N, C-alpha and C positions, 0 to 999 in steps of 0.2 A: 503493500499498502504507500503511495505516494506521499511524504508529510510537508509541511509547509511550517517554518517555524517563522511566528509572529512576535517580533523582539529579539534585541542579539546583544544582551548581557550575558552576565556570570550562568544564570540558571540554560540559558539556550544554548548555552558550548555545552551545558554536563545533555544534552537532550541531543543534541548532534553528535556527542560522542556514543552515547547509546544507541540509538538510532544506525549508525555506523557499523554497529556491531550482530545486529541484528539482520536477519535473513526475511524475516517476512515484514519488514517496512525499508522503505529509501526516504533518505532525508532529501529532498528535494528540491526544496526552496526554501529563503529563506528572506523575511524582510525589516528594517529599518525605516528611521524615518529619515537616515541618511544615507542615501546609493553607495558612498563610499565603505564606511563601514560594512553594511550587507555584503558588500565586493568582498570585502576583506573577511571576513565570516566565511563565504562559500568557499573562496577560494582554500583556507584551512581546510577547513573541514570536508572541500570534494563536492560542495552544494551543486547542482546543476543549474538554478537559476537564483538571482542576487535580486531583490527589487527594492527601491527607494519611496516604496509608501504600502502602506498594509491596504488600501484598496486594489493598488495594481495587483498585487500577487493573489488576490482573492477574486481574482476576474480570470485567473490562470485555472482551465478548466481544467488540468489535469493533478493538481493540488484537492487531495481527499478528504484527510484530516488533518485539522492547525493546530499545533501545539503553541498557547499564548504564554508568555514570560514577559509578560510586561508586569509593572507595579498591581499591589492591591487596588489599589485608586481606578485604576485603567478597563479593569476586569469587564466591570459590563459592561463598557462602550463597545470594545472588543470585541468581546464575546457576540454581543446585537450584530455588531457587523459583517461577521463571519455567519450568522445567521440568516441574514439578510441575503447571503450571495451564496446562501447553499450548502454553506461548507458542515462536516463532522466538525468537532470543538474536545478537547482534552485541554484542559483552563487550569492552569497551576492555581494553587492553594496562596493564600487564601480566594476561595474562590468567587467571594466578593468582597466588598468595604461591608455590606450588612445583609441583611436578611430581606428587605424590601427586591435591592435589586436582584435579589439570588431568586426568589419566585417569580419575578417577571421573568429572567432569560432562560429559565427553565422551563417555564408554561409557554415560548416561546419556541425554545425547540422541542419541546409534544407536539407542539400545533402545526410546525412543521414538518415534520416526522424525522427529524437530524439524533445524531446523537450527541449530547451534553454531558460532559463528565467532567469531577471533580479530582485534579491530579496528586491529591493526596497518599505518595507511593506505599506511606505504612498501611494503606488500607490492602493493596492488593498484593505485599509479599507473601509468599509462601510460608515463613514464620509465622504469619497472623494465623495460618489454620491449625499450627503448629500448635500455637498458647490456647484458642479456642478447646482444641481437644485436651490438653495436658488440664486443662482448669475443668473442664466437663467431668473429666475423670475419677472427678473426688480424692487423688490423690492427697490433697494437704487438707482434705477433711473441708467443714462450713469456712465459707470466707465471709469474711468480716470489714476488710480494709485493703486499698492499695497507695503508692502512693507514685509521685513521676516527677521528675526535671529535665529541664534543659536548657543548658545557657553555655554560650558562644562570645568572646573578646569580639564582637564586632559594634559598637557604638561609635566607632571610626565611619561606619556606612552612613553617609550622607542620606540615600533613605528614609532610612531608620529612623532620622530623624524627624522628617518632614511628615508633621499633619496633613499636608496639601495631597503626600501620598500614602494615605491611611498607614503611616509610620509606629514605630512602636513595636512592643513586644509581642502584645496579642496577636496579630494575623500572623505573623512570622514564627512564633516560636509557642506560646500557650498552645496553639492550634492543634497541635502534637501532642501533650499530655492529656489535652480532652478529648481526642480520637481515640489516645489510649484507651483511658479510661472508660471512655462510650462503648470500645471494642470489648472490653473485657465485662465491664456491668449492666450495660444497655442505656439508657435515656430516660428512665422515669425516675427523674430528680425531681426531690420536697424542697432543698432550702440550698440557695447556694449564696455563698460568702465569700466573695471577692475584696483581694485590695490592692493598691499597686504602689510603687515610687515611682513620680512621675523626672521628667530630665528639663530641661529648660526651656526647649520646647513645647511642650504641654504634652506628651503622649507620654508614651510610660517606659521604662526602664528595667523596672522587675515586678512580675506579678506574683502573687498567691493568692492560689485559690480552692476551696472546699466545695464538693460536691456531698451533700447527703442525700442517700436515695431509699424510695418508699419501704423496702425491707429491711433498712439500717446499715447498709453500707453505708462506708465515708470512702473518699478519697478526697488525698493533698497533690495539689501539682502544684509547680514551683518552676518559673524561667526568671532567665535575666540577659540582657544585653552586656553587660559588665566582666563578667566571669564565664571562667571556663567549671563546669559542674562534669559529671561523673554520668550522666545521660542514663541513670534507672530504672527500670521498672520495679517495683515491688509487688508482689502480691500474696497477702496473710492470709492464712488460714488454720483453723486449730490444728493440724497434723503436720505444720510445717508451712513452708513460705516460697513463692517460686521467683527467682531474682532473675530479670532480663536485661543483657547489657545493649546500651543505644534503644532506646525507645521512638529513637529519630531516622534507624535503619539497623533493623534486627542484627545481632551478632552470635549474639549466644542467650541459653536461657540453661537452668538451673533451678534442681528440682531440691528442698532441701524437708529435714525431718526434725521431731521437735528435737533432738540433740545436735541439731546444725549440723548435721551430716549429709552429703551430696549425696541424694537415694536415686535420682535422675538426670542425664543434662544432653540436649542438642546445640547441634551447631547449624546456625544458618548456610545456605547452597552456597556455591560461586554465583558470584553475580557479574555484570558488565560493570553496572553503577547503583541500580537497583531500581532505576527509572525504567525498564524494558516491562515489567510487570504489568503496572498501568498501561503501556500502549498497547501492549498485547490482547489486556481485557477490554482495551477498545476497540480494535480491529474486530478482537470477536463478535465484539458488541453492535457495529455497524457489519458484521456482515448476515449478521444474526438479525436482523431488521430492528434492532433494538435503540431506544432513544436514552437509555442508564447502561450502566453499568453495573453487576449483581455484588458487586464489590462495595459502593458508593452510589448505592442508591439517591435517587435526588429529597427523596423523602426524608431522609438520612444528612444530605449537604443542609434541608434546611434547617434542624432542627441544630447543628452543628453553629450558622449562624445567626440561629436566634439567639445559641446561649452566649452565643460571644457579644450578640449587642446586649443583652442581660448585663455582661461582667462591665462590662464599656461604660453602662449606666452607671452601675455603683462606682469606676474608677471616675466618674464624672468629665469625659472627654467625647467630645462632637467633631467629627472630620469637618472639617470648612465645606466643603461640599455638599454636606446632607442638609 
């Protein structure tokens, strides 16, 4: 399947590398707001077509699936543009800046019969199913809580500081622990306690979120743009606990008993970059005539966006374009 990449930044480069390592996909086109930048990108990654505007690439009939790699603030307008040109879309997380935007474009995709799915890669990885199976097996007994963290020193990134680009930790980092909690515990949340420490531009630099579920389970989540964290996910039960290394790109999982001894261990399979799983899921869904991927259904994307809207309201943050 011929893929067009909309945007030529860092995450677009990872996708180009990924697709170049796949048999079922071709990195056919790239579009940037500057033709020279697109041409440089195309030359580096062996991309056949380079376009100096997004509209020009979307007018190319050979582009079958578009990967959107622009800032969160622009996902809504760029997805709409793709759908208006009859293109299937794989949109980088966070899906949009808010739930209202998400609902509108998902409805639009369904009406047009086009695939639109969120590229939250951890939802598509093989280890996700392994985690589900181990949790469901009862090996750690009655599960009561989980914790997850994600932190990188990315405060030097200008986009992270910019309210007009929907900057801050929430849409870049906190989205991952929230999705981790959702995959393990579901979405029947009865209470959300959220706080943040803002940076000088008014967006969040560090987030703490505690989720309480109807069945009494609790999830404690922490993210930061200022420091490196261990990125671990811990799931706690009456017979032991599960430790997941790197909730942002699963590396391994260990199961411990009440004596803190390892009783089971799992390694993630080798990968190109980890992005290949979402691409394969999108291609499969398109070939099956679906408008969503089973790994990240539209309803789940909307739930996550509504949860982040709720958290951001607690933070007292409104993006200038809202």
